N, C-alpha and C positions, 0 to 999 in steps of 0.2 A: 273582277270588279269593273264597274262602269263609271266613266267620268263624263260629266255634262258641263260644257262651258255655256255661258249665257243662261244659267239656270234660273235667273230672276226675270227673264223676258217671257213673252207670250208663249213661244214654242218651247223654250226650255222648261218653264214651270209646268206646262201640260205634259211634256215628256216625262218629267220627274214624277208627276202624279201617276202616270201610267206605269212607270217602271217600279216604283215602290209598292203600288197596288198589286203588282205581280210578284212581290217579294224578292225583287232583284236587289243586290247589294250595290248601292249607288253613292258616289261622291260628286259634289257639285261645287263649282267655283262661283264666288260672288265678289263684288268690288266694294260695296258699302252696306252697312247693316240696315239702312233705311229701305234698301231694295228687297230685303228678305220678307218684309210685310206683304209685298206683292204676291209672293208665292203662297202665303197663307190665304190671301184673298182669293186666289185662283182655286186652291184646294177646297175652300169653304163653299164654293159653288156646287160642289159635287158630293160632299160627304160631311157629316157632323164630326167625324173622327179625324179631321184635317190636321190637328196638332200631332197626333200619333204618327201620321204619315210624314209630316214635316220633320219630326224628330228622328225618323228612321234614316234620313239623309245625312251623310257626313259632309258638312260644309267647310270649305277652305277658302280663306280670303286670298285672292290672287288677281293679278292683272295680266292681260295677254302680252304685255310688254315687259313683265317682270319675270325673266327666265328662271332665276333661282326658285321663286315661289311656284312657278309652273312645274318645275322639275319635282318639287316636293309633292305637288298635287297628283303627279303621274305615278307616284310610288305604288306598286301593286296593282296597277291598272291594266286591263286586257283590251277594253273596247272604249272608244271615244266618240261622243256626239259633240260636234263643234257647232253650237248654235249662236255663239256670241258675235255681235256685229254692231257697228255704229251706223245708224240710218239718217241721212240728211241729203237734201238736194241743193243745199246752200253752197255756192261756189267758194265762199271764204272758209268753209269747213273741209276743203279738199285735203290739206295736209293731215288733219286729224283723222279723216276717213282712211287715208293711205296707211297711217300708223296702226290704226285699229284693225282694219279689214285685211290689208295685205301683209304688213309686217307681223301683226298678231297671228294671222293664219300660218305664215311661214314658221313662226316659233312653234306653233302647235304641231305642224308637220315634222319639223326637225326633231322635236322631242318624241313624237310617235316613232320615228325611225330609230332614234337612239335607244328607246325603251322597248323596241320590238313589239309595239302594239299590234294586236291581231287585225284590227279593222278600224277605220275612221269613216264616220258619216258626217259630211259637211252640208250645212244648210246654206245654200246660196240664194239666188233670186231670179225671177224671170227678167229682171233688169239686166242681168249678165248675158242674156241670150241676144243673138244678132237681130238686126232689123231686116225684115223680109223684102224681097223684090216683088213688085206688082201686087202688094197686099196678100201675099201667100200666107198660109197658115204657118205659125212659128212652131218649130219642134226642136229637138235636141241637136239637130244637124244644121240649123240655121246659122250661117257664118257670121262671126263677129267682125265688124269692119272698124279698125282703130282710127280710120280717117273720118268716120261719121261724127256728127256733133253730139257725142254721147254725154250724158249727165255725169256729174262727179261720183255719185253713188254707184252707178252702173260700171264706171271705169274701175272702181276699187273692188267691187264684187267679182268682176271678171279677172282682175289681177289676183284676187284671192284664189279663184279657181285654178289659175295657172300654177300657183304654189302647190295646190293639192295634186295636180297632174304631174308636177315635178317630183313630188313624193312617190307617186306610183311608179315613175321611171327608176326610182332608187329602191324599189322593193316594197313599198307600202300598199296594202290592200285598202281601197277607198271607194266610196260612192258619193255622188253629189246629187242633191235635189234642188230644183229651181221652182219654189212655190210662187204663186201669184200673191195677191193681197189676202192675208190670212185672217179669217174670221174666228174670234174666240172671246170668251168672257173673262172678267176678273181684273183686267188692267185697262183703265179708262183714260189715263193721262196721255197716252201716245198710241201709235199704231192704229189698227182698225177700231179699237175700243174708243178712241177719241172721236171717230166718225159717228158712232152712236150717240156720244155726248153732244156733238155738234148738232146732230139731227134733232135731239131732244130740245135743244135751245132754239132751234129753228134755222133751216137752210132755205133761202129764197130761190137760189139758182141751181141749175144742173148744167153739165157740159155735154158736148156732142160726141165725145169719144167712147171707148169701151174699156172694160176692166176685167182682168182675169181673177177669179175668186176661188178660194178653197177653205174648207173648215179646218181648224187647228187639230181636231181629232183625227182627221184624215192624214194630215202631215205627220203626226206622231205615230199613228198606226203604221204608216208606210216606212218611216224611219226604222222602227223596231223590226218590221218584216225584212227590210233590206239588210239590216245588221245580222239577222239570223240566217239569211240566205247565202248561197254560194256566188251571188252576183258581186263582182268586183270591177273597179275601174270603168264605171259607167255613170252617166248622168241622166236624170229623169225630170221632165216637166211635171209639176204638180199644180194643175189648174182643173178644178171640177167643171166650171162653166165660165163662159165669157158673156158678160152682160153689158148693155149700154148704161152709161152713167145715169141717165134719166131713170131707168127702171131701178137701178141700184139705190140711188139716193131717195127715191120715192118709197121703196120698200123699207129702207132704214127708218124713214119718218113714220111709216105705218107701224113698224115693230115697236116704237117707243111712244105711240099715241100722239104724234106731233103733226103739225101741218106739213103737207107734202110740197116740195119745191115745184113750181109751175112755170118758171121763166128760164129760157135758154140763155146762158152766158155766151155771147158770141166771141169769136176769136179776137175781134176788134176790142171788145170790152176787156177780155182777159189780158191782151197785150198792154192795154192802158193800166190795168190793175197791177201787173207785175212790175211795171216801171215805177208806179207810185209806191209800191211796197219797197222797192230798192231805195227810193228817196227817203222813205220813212226810216229804213234801216240805217242809212248814212247819217241821218239827223239825230236819231235817238239811240242807235246801237242795239235796238231790239232785233231778235232773230227773224230771218225772212220767213214769211208765211206762203209766199208765192214767188216762183222764179220762172225765168224764160223756159227752162227745160221742163219744169212741172206743168206749165201751160201747154207745152207740146204734148206731154203725156195725157193730159186731160182731154185733149181734142183729137188724139190719134185713135184710129180704128184698127185694132189688132185682134186676131184670133189665135188660140193656142191649142195644140194637139196633146192629149193625154194618152194617146194610144199605146205608147211604149210602156208606161208604168202599168196600165190596165192589163196589158198582155203579159208582162213579166211576172206580176203577182196575182193575176186573175182578180183584180181589185175593182170594186165599184164605189164611186165617190158618193158622199152624202149630197142630197139636193141643196143647192145654195139657198133656196127660199126657206127651207127648214132651218138652216144654220142661222139666217138672219132673224127668223122668228124666235129661235131659242136664245140667242145672244141678247136680243132686245128685251125678252122677258126677264132674263137675269139682270140686265141693266136696271130695269124698272124696280126690281126688288131692292136695289141699293139706294135709289134716290128718294 
């Protein structure tokens, strides 16, 4: 039997759809009933029989920090996909990020070892990859430097990977994937779905950096293929293509029939914007929308290599332009 954590998120819900469509016996963890509606929303994009597929999943309410509940969820499990994570670039969320991403992953690894799980697939992020020297292409071997000015999300995803590697040293078979920004439909409140929503409402500015992109279906297909393979104790960058933000945001706007952004947000403007956002946060208590580290990300030019995963699985990624068009079409069906 298969266990999926983070089953109500973008990757988890698409993974569940693929697994139950393949008649796999699946159990999934959820934290709140409200999040379950997101899974149906994702399934409904791809089939009219979404309720039957949803009901084929054995749902268990559990939290990554609730060890007794997790141990119950692991009963009878052979394989685990760990997709659950907390995503934030807000410095004041650092402790929550540590609890969820590092301690939560440590709990998953420990129970995998205790229960003799056959294999763990962990969904990390390109944020956990090192920063290259002289603008070199980033791959699985790019060294992480703890002395760099790393953002809080990256620090905790890297820490989570360390827990997985620790598990492999104790006998656990595991693979790690490092996806870029994942494009997929059905969840529009956060993640890449919220970018389509913003584009629909209108984005005036683009930034000077680049962004690594991948379709959610590629991520789930690769996860399933890695789980079925003899590949263990390896990590893989999952980036189909690297785009400039200008092209990406303009393509998003086109996909939802909105006005395309035509103005470049300079570094000077962004540095002013994140400071004003900090002041707003302090005065109102509202969550940060723009941080210093996020500004750096939006203006950094990085490229990523997907050679390792393409070679290992003889895999060809879906064109990002096709992904954007497809997700934009599904978004417009719901507005």
